[in-house]
N, C-alpha and C positions, 0 to 999 in steps of 0.2 A: 900103972895104968896112966895113959896120957889123956886127960879130959879137956884139953884145950880145944875150943871150937875152931873149925876150919874157916879162915877168913876169905871172903869173896867180895869182889867189887865189879861194877859193870859201867860201861859207857854205851847207852845213856845211864846216867846215875840216879834217875828218878823220873817220875811222870812228867810228860810234856817237855822232855829234854829236846834240844835243837841240835842236830848234827850240822856241822858248819859247811860241809861240802857235799857234792853229788856222789862222791865215792868214799866218803868217810867211813871207816869200819865200825862195826858194833863189837865191843870187847867184853869178854868175861875173864876176870883175872882172879887167881887164887894165891894165897900166901905160902903154899907148900906144893909139892908135886903131887898130882892127882892122876887117876886113871883116865887117860885122855879119851878113850873111846866112849866111856860113860858120859863124859861131859858133852861130847859131840851129839850123842843120842838125845840128851836132855835139852839141847838148845833148838829153838825155832824162831824164825822171824816171819812176820806176816803182815798183811795189809787187807783192806776191804776186798781186794781182788783175789786173795787167797795166800798161800805160802809163798814167801819170796825166796827165790833161788840164789844161791851164792857160793863162794869158795871159803873153806875153812883153813886157817893157817895158825900154827902155834909159834909163839915167840916167848920162850921160857915157859912160865906158868900161866901165860895169857892166851886165850883163844880169840883170834880175830875172824870176824865174818865180813867178807867183802861182797857186796851184791853183784850179780852177773850184769845187771843193768843199773845205770846210775839211779840214785834216789830221785823221786819226783817231789818237787816243791808242793807244799800244801796237803800232801797225802799223810794221813795218820797211820804210822806203822806201830808194830808192837814187838817187843822182845819177851819171849816166854822161856822160862827155865823150869823144867818139871822132871824130877827123878832123883835117883841116888847117885852120890859121887863118893868114891873111896879114895882116900889119900894113900900114898905108898907106904906111910908109916902106920896104916891100919885104921886111922880115924875115918868116920863116916859123916856124910852131910846129906840131909834132904833138901833138895832145891824145889822151891815153889814160889815163883814170882813172875809177875806179868807187868811189864813197863811200857806204857805208850810213849811214842816219841815222834818228832818231826825231822825233816831234813831241809836244809837251805832256808825255808821260811815257814812260819806257822799260818800263813794267810789261808783263808778259806778257798776252796776250789771254786772257780768261776763256772757259771752255767748259763744256758740260753734262756732269757726270761720270755722273749717273744720273738716272732718273726712274721714277715709279710712277703708275699701273699700267704694266707692261711693254707693249711694242708688241704690238697685236692681242689683248690680254688680255680675258677675259670678266669683267665686274664686275657688281655689284648696283646697282640704281637708287638705293638708299638709302644709298650710301657717304657718310659724313660728310666725308671728304677726297676730292675728285674727282680732283685731280692734284697730284703733288708733284714739284718740280724741284730737283736738287741741283747747285750750280755749284762750279767750282774756286776762285773768288774771291768775296769779298763783292761784292754787286751794288747798283747804284743803284736805289732802289725804283721811282721814277716811270717811268724809261725801260724798265725790265724789265717792269713791269706793262702798259705801253702796247705793248710788243713781243709779248706773249703773246696768241695768237689761239685762242679756243675758244668756239664758240657753245653755250651751255647755257641751260636754262630758269631764270627767276628772276634775282635780283641776286647778282653775284659778290662774294665776300669773300676778301681776301688776307691770309695770315699769314706773317710772316717769322721764321725761326728760324736758330740757329747763326750769329749775328753777321752776318746778311745773306746767308748762303750757301745757305739752303733756303727755297723759296717753296712754300706750300700754297694751294690754291685750293678753295673750297667755295661753296655756294649755298644760298639760303633756300627752294629748291623741289627736289623730287626730279628725277632725270634721266628722260627718256622710255625706256620699255622697247624692247629690240630695235632699238636705233639704233647705228650706227657713228659715234662722235665722233672728229673729227680735230683735233689741235692742232699748233701751231707757235709757235716763238719766233724772232723775226727778229734780224738782226745789229745792229739799232739798240739792242738792250739793252746797257747800258754797266756796267762795274764801278764800284766806288766812286771809282777813280782816272780814270775816263772812258774806259777801253779798251773798244772794242766786242766783242761776242761773236765768237769766232773764225769761226763759220759759223752759218747757220740750222739749227736742229734741229726735228724733227717727229716725231709719232707718232700712234697711234690706239688706241682701246679700244672694246669692244662691250658694251652693257648686256643681255647674254643669259645671265647666270649663272642666273637663275631661269627655268626652262623649263616649269614647271607652271602651268597656267591655273586660276583660281579657278572653283569650281562649287558648286552647291547640293547638300548631302548629304541633307537631309530637311527636311520642313516639318510641324509638329505644332501642334495647338491648346494654348494654355497658360492656366492659371488665374492671375489676378493675385494679388499678395500679400494684398490685403484680403479674399480669400476665406477666409483662415485667421485668424480673429480670435482663436482660443484660443492656438494655437501657430504662429507664423510660421516658415516654413522658413529655415534659415541662409542668409546671403548667400554668394555665391561659386558655383563649379561652372559647368557649361554654361549653365544657365538662370537663374542668380542667384536671386532670391526668388520667381520665377515657378515653377509646378509643371505638368508635362505633364498635360493633361486626357484625352489619348488618345494611342496610339502613332503615329497618322498622321491625316491629314486625311480618310480614308475614313469615320471615324466622325462627321465633320461638325464645323462651328464652332458652339459653343454661345453662350448668352447671356453677355456680359461677357468672352468669351475674347479673348485676343490670339493672333496668328499667329507662332509661333516658327520661325526659319529658322537652320539650322546650315550652315556653309561648310567647305570642306576646308582653307582658310587664311584668314588675317585680311583682311577687306575694308578698302578705304580709306573712312573714315567719311563724309566729305561725299558721296562717290559712292554709298554705300549709302543715305543718306537720300533720294536722288532715284530709287532703282532700283525701288520698288514701284509697281504699278498693278493695277487690277482692272476686270473687266467683268461685270456692271454696276459702275459707279464706287463706290468706297469711299474716302473721305478719312480720313486719320489721321496718326499720328506714329510715328517709329522710335526705339526705345530700344536702346542697346548693352548687352548682358548679359555678354558675355565677348569675348575677342579674335576668337573664330570664330562668335559667335552673336548674334542680335538678335531683337527682337520688334516686329511691326507692331501698333500699338494703334489699332483703328477709332475714329473720332470718334463713331460711332453704331453701334448693333447692326444687323447685316445683316437683311434681310427674311426672314421665316420660309419654310422649305421652298423655298428658292430656290438654283439653281445659280449659282456664281460661278467665274470664272477668275482665278487669280493669276498675274501676270507679274513676273519679276525681270529687269530690262533687261540685255541683253547688253553694254551699255556700263559695267557694274559693274566697277570696278577693284580689284585687290588692293593692298596697301601698296607693292608694287614697281612698280605702274602697269600691270600686264598686264590687259587687258580679258577678261571672261568669253567674249565672242564671240557665241554664240547666246542668245536670250532663253530663260529657264527659264519653263515654263508648267505650271500645275496647276489642274485643275477640282475643285471640291468642292461639296457641298450643305450648307446650314446645318442644324444639329441643333436647330432652334427650330421647334416645330410651330405651325400656325395654331390659333387659338382657334376652337371650333365650338360650336353649340347642339345638345346631345345629345337633349334632350326638352323638350316643352311640354305642360303639364297645364292645359287651359282651365277646369277646374272646381275647381281648387285641390286636387285629390286625386291623389296620385301613382299611384294604381292605374290611372288613365285616361291616363297619360302617353303622348304621341305623339312620334314621330320626325319632326320637321318638315323641310321644305326652304324656303329663302327663296322668297317669293311664294305660299306655301300659304294656304289659307283654312280657318278653323276657326270653329265656333260656340261662343260663350261665354255661359254662363248669367248673367243679371243678377238680382240679388236685390233686395228691397225697398229703396228709397232710391237705386237706380241703381248698386249696388255689385257689382263683379266682381273676382274674384281668380284668379290663375294662378301656377304654378311655372315657372321657366326653369332648366334644368339645363345648365351649361357643361361643356366637355370638360376644362378645367383649373381648378385652384384660382385664385381671383383674390385673391391676397394672404393668406397664412396669418395674419399679425399686423398687416398694414397696414390699419387701419380706414378711413383716409382714402381709400385706393385702392378699397375697397369702396363707400364713400359716393359717390365720384366716378363709379363705374360706374352706380350707381342713377340719378343725375341725368342721365346721358347718354342713358338709355332714355326714349323718348317714346311716348305713345298719343294719336292725334289723330283727330277725326271725319273721315270720308271721304265718306260718301253716306247720305242726301241732304245738300246743302250747308248746310241750316239747322239741322243738329244742334248743340246747345250744346257748348261745350268741356267736357273732363273734366280731372280733377286727381288726382294721386297721393295716396291716403289714407294708406297705410302701406307700408313695404317692410322685409323682414327677411331677413337671410342665415341660412338654416337650417344652412348649412355653407359653406366657402369657395368651393364650386362650385354651390350651389343657392340661388336667389333666389325669395322669395315676395313678389309684388306685389299690392296691393289698390287699385283705382281707383274713383272715384266720379263720378257725374254721367252715366253711360251710360243711354241710352234703348233699351229693347228694341224690336224691330220688331213690326209688327202684321200681321194677316192681309192678305197681298198687298202689304205694305210692308216692305222689308228695310233695316236700319240696319247700316252697316259702319264699322268703325274700323281705322286702320292703326297697327300696333306696329312701331317702328323701333329696332333695336339697332345703332348706328353701328359701322362697320368701319374698317379702315385704321389707320395708326399713331396717329392722333388720336382714335380711337374707344375702345371698351371694350377693355381689355387686362389682362394678369395681372401687369404689372410686371417681367416677365422676357423681354420681347421677343415675346411671343405676342399676337396680336390677330386679330379677324375679317378674312378676306380681302377682304370687301366688306360693305356694309350688309346686315344681316339684316332682312327685312321680312316680316311676317305680316298678313294681312287677317282681322279678327275680326268675325263677325256676332253682334250682340247679340240674344239670344233670352230669352224669359221663363224 
């Protein structure tokens, strides 16, 4: 009878043994040939996560266990041998051992000690630091950043503090308002020593700290700084160097005015520049005057005595990203009167002034040499000091033969502004009609923005035409 015990050795060879590599095998070796299937059934490798899967390979009398996945640093594994083993020479061995061991390092697993913002916290969309994670151990930068999952607008920026124990996350764009953001950091985050995160951590926060929507408080006409040539108002305040022309738009939008808009909270600038629209259309630019005010500067003066509608888009955002919601609408009438013809004096004498309507017919006396003169009185002054504007108005007015067709052309002999709103014109070359023969001429004062105007946005609504009969 052979009473010698069967010799057995293991790697790990004792509690808290450290396997040197991520794929180092666990080995069970015998000093004699044994029944292999019985040994394989008796062997088990495990961790806190459960049984560890691997491949079994015999090399002589030694059984090697190679894990399917590399060993994780800092994880406590265990080798368990439990059962009967029979040698080929008939000897028997009862296996009963449990050996804890580590691989790569015995370092403790890192874990998340704290984080900010707290779970389900309400935050602002403009937070400079979106998320802060505080770990128990210094962490490996790359694996930890890759393990962090959080979908946010813009490009992510990571900042490491406290010798690698604190991670701060920020972005080059603000968060979207009223959104639940969920984050998680997976176990593949490793410490400096290669130990994985003890478990996956997760949390969430809500960008609903700001619950007040942006809105328009008031809209007023503003005078630009150049209107104050003597004393320019100081910069700063709600309207900067612009000055309110009226307390509201009910008084109308005047010549050279901007449209000032005040909000209850600061708007997002790029959103504000796209927010204005008008019907009928007016193009222009937006200038920021203060954190809560801006002015829309029309590219041209609005039409006289015209109703406009101003719209501020509901897509306007505040600095927190909250949309206004509904469009803001305001209707107003321009405080720019049309230019009108108040009177026409066909004989050059103011005492005989007539109140004309376009298309009217008048008799005009023609003196010797075919000379006729008349006064035209305008409703507004055409340039108090602007002589060029007055001269331009004269040359826009025309007098042309109408009937019969063979009438010779006429020419302007003299023109004189008696005052900024009264013009005396003298024409020559007119032929008075004879008995039974009528001679007509057409006087045209052009209207529209390109016609006669006063330099302050006022012009005739349409061409003003008079039919003049030349008489002795």
